[in-house]
C-alpha positions in Angstrom: 0.0 0.0 0.0 1.4 3.4 -1.0 1.2 6.2 1.6 1.6 9.8 0.6 1.4 12.7 3.0 1.0 16.5 2.4 2.7 18.3 5.2 3.8 21.8 6.1 3.9 23.4 9.6 2.4 26.6 8.2 -1.3 26.6 7.4 -2.8 27.9 4.2 -0.2 26.5 1.8 -2.6 24.3 -0.2 -2.1 20.8 1.4 -5.8 20.0 1.1 -6.1 21.1 -2.5 -3.1 19.0 -3.6 -4.3 16.0 -1.5 -7.8 15.9 -3.0 -6.5 16.3 -6.5 -3.9 13.6 -6.0 -6.5 11.2 -4.6 -8.7 11.8 -7.7 -5.8 11.3 -10.1 -5.0 7.9 -8.5 -8.6 6.9 -8.4 -9.0 7.8 -12.1 -6.0 5.5 -12.8 -8.1 2.7 -11.3 -6.5 2.6 -7.9 -8.4 2.0 -4.7 -7.8 5.3 -2.8 -8.4 6.4 0.7 -8.1 10.1 1.8 -7.2 10.5 5.4 -7.8 13.9 7.1 -5.7 14.6 10.2 -6.6 18.3 10.3 -9.3 19.3 12.9 -10.8 21.6 10.4 -11.7 18.6 8.3 -11.5 20.4 5.0 -10.7 17.2 3.1 -13.7 15.4 4.6 -15.9 18.4 3.7 -14.7 18.0 0.1 -15.5 14.3 0.1 -19.0 15.0 1.4 -19.6 17.6 -1.3 -18.5 14.9 -3.8 -21.4 12.6 -2.8 -24.2 12.3 -5.4 -22.1 12.5 -8.6 -22.4 9.6 -11.0 -19.6 8.3 -13.1 -16.7 9.5 -10.9 -14.5 7.1 -8.9 -15.1 6.5 -5.3 -12.6 7.7 -2.7 -12.7 6.4 0.9 -13.0 9.0 3.6 -11.0 8.5 6.8 -11.4 10.8 9.8 -7.8 10.6 11.2 -8.2 13.5 13.6 -7.7 11.0 16.4 -4.5 9.8 14.8 -5.9 6.4 13.6 -6.0 5.3 10.0 -8.0 2.2 9.0 -8.2 2.0 5.2 -10.4 -0.6 3.6 -8.8 -3.9 2.7 -7.0 -4.0 -0.6 -6.5 -0.2 -0.6 -3.8 0.8 -3.1 -3.0 4.3 -2.1 -3.6 6.4 1.1 -3.3 10.2 0.7 -2.9 11.9 4.1 -3.6 15.6 4.8 -1.5 16.5 7.8 -2.5 19.4 10.1 -0.7 22.7 10.3 1.5 23.3 13.2 3.1 19.8 13.3 6.5 19.9 15.0 9.0 17.9 17.0 7.9 14.4 18.1 4.6 14.8 16.3 6.5 14.9 13.0 8.4 11.7 13.9 5.1 9.9 14.8 3.4 10.9 11.6 6.2 10.0 9.3 6.3 6.4 10.7 3.5 5.7 8.3 4.6 7.6 5.2 6.5 6.5 2.1 6.3 9.8 0.3 6.1 13.3 1.7 5.1 16.4 -0.4 5.8 19.8 1.0 3.8 22.7 -0.5 5.4 26.1 -0.2 3.9 29.5 -1.1 5.9 32.3 -2.8 6.2 34.7 0.1 9.1 35.7 2.4 7.2 34.5 5.4 6.5 31.1 3.9 10.1 30.7 2.7 11.4 31.4 6.2 8.9 29.0 7.8 9.8 26.4 5.2 13.5 26.7 6.0 12.8 26.0 9.7 10.5 23.2 9.0 12.9 21.5 6.6 15.6 21.5 9.3 13.2 19.5 11.5 12.3 17.1 8.6 15.9 16.5 7.6 16.7 15.5 11.2 14.0 12.8 11.1 15.4 9.3 10.9 13.1 8.1 8.1 14.0 11.1 5.9 17.7 11.0 6.6 17.8 7.2 5.9 15.7 7.8 2.7 12.9 5.6 4.0 10.5 8.5 3.4 11.0 10.3 0.1 10.5 14.0 0.1 9.8 16.6 -2.6 8.7 20.3 -2.7 5.9 21.9 -4.7 5.5 25.7 -5.1 1.8 26.5 -4.9 -0.4 29.5 -5.8 2.2 30.9 -8.1 2.0 34.0 -10.3 4.6 32.9 -12.7 6.2 36.1 -13.9 6.6 37.8 -10.5 9.8 38.6 -8.7 8.8 36.7 -5.5 8.2 33.5 -7.5 11.7 33.8 -9.1 13.0 34.4 -5.5 11.3 31.2 -4.4 12.6 29.3 -7.4 16.2 30.4 -6.6 15.7 29.5 -2.9 14.3 26.0 -3.7 16.9 25.4 -6.3 19.6 25.6 -3.6 18.0 23.0 -1.4 19.1 19.3 -1.3 15.4 18.4 -1.7 13.8 18.0 -5.2 11.8 21.0 -6.3 9.2 19.1 -8.4 6.9 21.6 -10.0 4.7 24.7 -9.4 1.0 25.2 -9.5 -0.6 28.4 -10.7 -2.8 30.6 -8.7 -6.0 29.7 -10.5 -9.7 30.0 -9.9 -10.1 26.5 -11.3 -9.0 25.0 -8.0 -11.6 27.1 -6.2 -14.3 26.1 -8.7 -13.6 22.4 -8.5 -13.3 22.4 -4.7 -16.7 24.1 -4.3 -18.3 21.2 -6.3 -16.4 18.4 -4.6 -14.5 17.7 -7.8 -10.9 17.7 -8.8 -9.2 19.9 -11.4 -9.1 16.8 -13.7 -12.9 16.5 -13.6 -13.6 19.9 -15.1 -13.8 20.7 -18.8 -10.3 20.1 -20.4 -10.4 23.3 -22.3 -10.9 25.2 -19.1 -8.1 23.7 -17.1 -5.4 22.5 -19.5 -2.9 25.3 -18.5 -3.2 24.0 -14.9 -3.2 20.3 -15.7 0.1 20.3 -17.6 1.9 21.6 -14.4 0.9 18.4 -12.6 2.8 16.1 -15.0 6.2 16.6 -13.3 4.6 15.5 -10.0 3.0 12.5 -11.5 6.3 11.5 -13.1 8.2 12.0 -9.8 5.6 9.8 -7.9 6.0 7.0 -10.5 9.7 6.6 -9.8 
């Protein structure tokens, strides 16, 4: 069973958006997918509830993991985990015990970059990460591509020892799909193609 976690100590960086879209992508690939929400706000579970009632879209199992427990259905292929903001210290170590792959979303802002730097220091001291038992990669999120701050973020991430996988645009398509309980990939292709192509590097990285 593949386990993928979205984690960042700072809130508002898009963990839930990436988690829900990843879960949908795997489900569209024919995988049996569970989506585990560790965050007390339960935004991922709210998205799954909004998803109920659609016909012709793949099922995704909902797991309320706010008590720290994960019980995916038998024969589940992939578990996507949405970690809560503010995770530090021993809590990181505990959560990473169950994680094969860790994705860290970062926003293009000085505050987020400084917070990312501190958080990465904690992550790199984790035994599973340092022994390469948990693979880690970074995604820049809510990017305005031709801005100075994005280029600053690119330069910052390029100097890290952790792979900078891709960036996602600041796009209303994510808001529109989330409101409906859908993923980006379930909207009209002509509407979202500029956003979808930016996901290809992440999918390729996950396949390795």
